[in-house]
Biopython code that builds the backbone (N, CA, C, O; Angstrom):
import numpy as np
from Bio.PDB.StructureBuilder import StructureBuilder

atoms = [
    (1, "MET", "N", (88.485, 59.146, 115.462)),
    (1, "MET", "CA", (88.603, 59.225, 114.000)),
    (1, "MET", "C", (87.205, 59.215, 113.384)),
    (1, "MET", "O", (86.375, 58.368, 113.715)),
    (2, "GLN", "N", (86.962, 60.154, 112.498)),
    (2, "GLN", "CA", (85.658, 60.244, 111.844)),
    (2, "GLN", "C", (85.817, 60.238, 110.332)),
    (2, "GLN", "O", (86.842, 60.664, 109.799)),
    (3, "CYS", "N", (84.802, 59.757, 109.659)),
    (3, "CYS", "CA", (84.781, 59.776, 108.202)),
    (3, "CYS", "C", (84.600, 61.217, 107.722)),
    (3, "CYS", "O", (83.668, 61.893, 108.159)),
    (4, "PRO", "N", (85.473, 61.701, 106.830)),
    (4, "PRO", "CA", (85.323, 63.072, 106.328)),
    (4, "PRO", "C", (84.081, 63.244, 105.452)),
    (4, "PRO", "O", (83.603, 64.364, 105.270)),
    (5, "GLU", "N", (83.560, 62.152, 104.914)),
    (5, "GLU", "CA", (82.391, 62.219, 104.029)),
    (5, "GLU", "C", (81.088, 62.363, 104.812)),
    (5, "GLU", "O", (80.279, 63.246, 104.528)),
    (6, "CYS", "N", (80.890, 61.475, 105.814)),
    (6, "CYS", "CA", (79.591, 61.438, 106.500)),
    (6, "CYS", "C", (79.683, 61.687, 108.004)),
    (6, "CYS", "O", (78.654, 61.802, 108.671)),
    (7, "GLY", "N", (80.909, 61.774, 108.553)),
    (7, "GLY", "CA", (81.062, 62.064, 109.971)),
    (7, "GLY", "C", (80.902, 60.854, 110.870)),
    (7, "GLY", "O", (80.937, 60.983, 112.094)),
    (8, "SER", "N", (80.725, 59.672, 110.277)),
    (8, "SER", "CA", (80.548, 58.450, 111.055)),
    (8, "SER", "C", (81.858, 58.024, 111.706)),
    (8, "SER", "O", (82.939, 58.298, 111.186)),
    (9, "GLU", "N", (81.751, 57.352, 112.849)),
    (9, "GLU", "CA", (82.945, 56.829, 113.512)),
    (9, "GLU", "C", (83.118, 55.339, 113.255)),
    (9, "GLU", "O", (84.010, 54.709, 113.824)),
    (10, "HIS", "N", (82.268, 54.772, 112.398)),
    (10, "HIS", "CA", (82.392, 53.359, 112.046)),
    (10, "HIS", "C", (83.399, 53.223, 110.915)),
    (10, "HIS", "O", (83.028, 53.121, 109.746)),
    (11, "ILE", "N", (84.673, 53.223, 111.274)),
    (11, "ILE", "CA", (85.749, 53.218, 110.285)),
    (11, "ILE", "C", (86.666, 52.031, 110.516)),
    (11, "ILE", "O", (87.016, 51.714, 111.653)),
    (12, "ARG", "N", (87.048, 51.384, 109.438)),
    (12, "ARG", "CA", (87.971, 50.255, 109.517)),
    (12, "ARG", "C", (89.275, 50.620, 108.831)),
    (12, "ARG", "O", (89.297, 51.390, 107.870)),
    (13, "LYS", "N", (90.356, 50.055, 109.338)),
    (13, "LYS", "CA", (91.647, 50.254, 108.690)),
    (13, "LYS", "C", (91.653, 49.532, 107.353)),
    (13, "LYS", "O", (91.103, 48.439, 107.216)),
    (14, "ASN", "N", (92.288, 50.166, 106.368)),
    (14, "ASN", "CA", (92.264, 49.623, 105.010)),
    (14, "ASN", "C", (93.633, 49.793, 104.347)),
    (14, "ASN", "O", (93.742, 50.389, 103.276)),
    (15, "GLY", "N", (94.676, 49.265, 104.995)),
    (15, "GLY", "CA", (96.009, 49.318, 104.412)),
    (15, "GLY", "C", (96.676, 50.678, 104.554)),
    (15, "GLY", "O", (96.212, 51.538, 105.303)),
    (16, "HIS", "N", (97.771, 50.859, 103.826)),
    (16, "HIS", "CA", (98.531, 52.099, 103.893)),
    (16, "HIS", "C", (98.748, 52.658, 102.496)),
    (16, "HIS", "O", (98.817, 51.919, 101.514)),
    (17, "ARG", "N", (98.853, 53.970, 102.431)),
    (17, "ARG", "CA", (99.198, 54.634, 101.172)),
    (17, "ARG", "C", (100.135, 55.793, 101.489)),
    (17, "ARG", "O", (99.809, 56.661, 102.299)),
    (18, "ARG", "N", (101.293, 55.802, 100.853)),
    (18, "ARG", "CA", (102.304, 56.845, 101.070)),
    (18, "ARG", "C", (102.644, 57.004, 102.545)),
    (18, "ARG", "O", (102.857, 58.119, 103.021)),
    (19, "GLY", "N", (102.696, 55.889, 103.268)),
    (19, "GLY", "CA", (103.076, 55.933, 104.680)),
    (19, "GLY", "C", (101.961, 56.355, 105.617)),
    (19, "GLY", "O", (102.179, 56.462, 106.824)),
    (20, "GLN", "N", (100.770, 56.597, 105.088)),
    (20, "GLN", "CA", (99.644, 56.983, 105.939)),
    (20, "GLN", "C", (98.612, 55.871, 105.979)),
    (20, "GLN", "O", (98.413, 55.149, 105.002)),
    (21, "GLN", "N", (97.955, 55.745, 107.136)),
    (21, "GLN", "CA", (96.933, 54.721, 107.303)),
    (21, "GLN", "C", (95.697, 55.077, 106.486)),
    (21, "GLN", "O", (95.174, 56.187, 106.589)),
    (22, "ASN", "N", (95.238, 54.136, 105.681)),
    (22, "ASN", "CA", (93.987, 54.321, 104.941)),
    (22, "ASN", "C", (92.829, 53.806, 105.778)),
    (22, "ASN", "O", (92.985, 52.860, 106.549)),
    (23, "HIS", "N", (91.672, 54.426, 105.626)),
    (23, "HIS", "CA", (90.488, 53.992, 106.354)),
    (23, "HIS", "C", (89.327, 53.808, 105.397)),
    (23, "HIS", "O", (89.236, 54.467, 104.361)),
    (24, "LEU", "N", (88.450, 52.903, 105.767)),
    (24, "LEU", "CA", (87.283, 52.598, 104.949)),
    (24, "LEU", "C", (86.048, 52.774, 105.823)),
    (24, "LEU", "O", (85.913, 52.113, 106.853)),
    (25, "CYS", "N", (85.152, 53.659, 105.418)),
    (25, "CYS", "CA", (83.943, 53.919, 106.202)),
    (25, "CYS", "C", (82.930, 52.803, 105.989)),
    (25, "CYS", "O", (82.661, 52.406, 104.855)),
    (26, "VAL", "N", (82.376, 52.306, 107.076)),
    (26, "VAL", "CA", (81.394, 51.224, 107.002)),
    (26, "VAL", "C", (80.018, 51.770, 106.594)),
    (26, "VAL", "O", (79.246, 51.072, 105.937)),
    (27, "ASP", "N", (79.714, 52.990, 106.975)),
    (27, "ASP", "CA", (78.383, 53.551, 106.733)),
    (27, "ASP", "C", (78.210, 54.133, 105.330)),
    (27, "ASP", "O", (77.116, 54.077, 104.769)),
    (28, "CYS", "N", (79.262, 54.680, 104.771)),
    (28, "CYS", "CA", (79.118, 55.249, 103.416)),
    (28, "CYS", "C", (80.201, 54.679, 102.522)),
    (28, "CYS", "O", (80.270, 55.019, 101.341)),
]
sb = StructureBuilder()
sb.init_structure("model")
sb.init_model(0)
sb.init_chain("A")
sb.init_seg("    ")
for serial, (resi, resn, name, xyz) in enumerate(atoms, 1):
    if name == "N":
        sb.init_residue(resn, " ", resi, " ")
    sb.init_atom(name, np.array(xyz, "f"), 0.0, 1.0, " ", f" {name:<3s}", serial, name[0])
structure = sb.get_structure()
């Protein structure tokens, strides 16, 4: 899984929205 903004793989789970997993990028 990569951040669509910066391409980083440092991503944390951040809850759900509309049944999909939300992610929060640590780098950006």
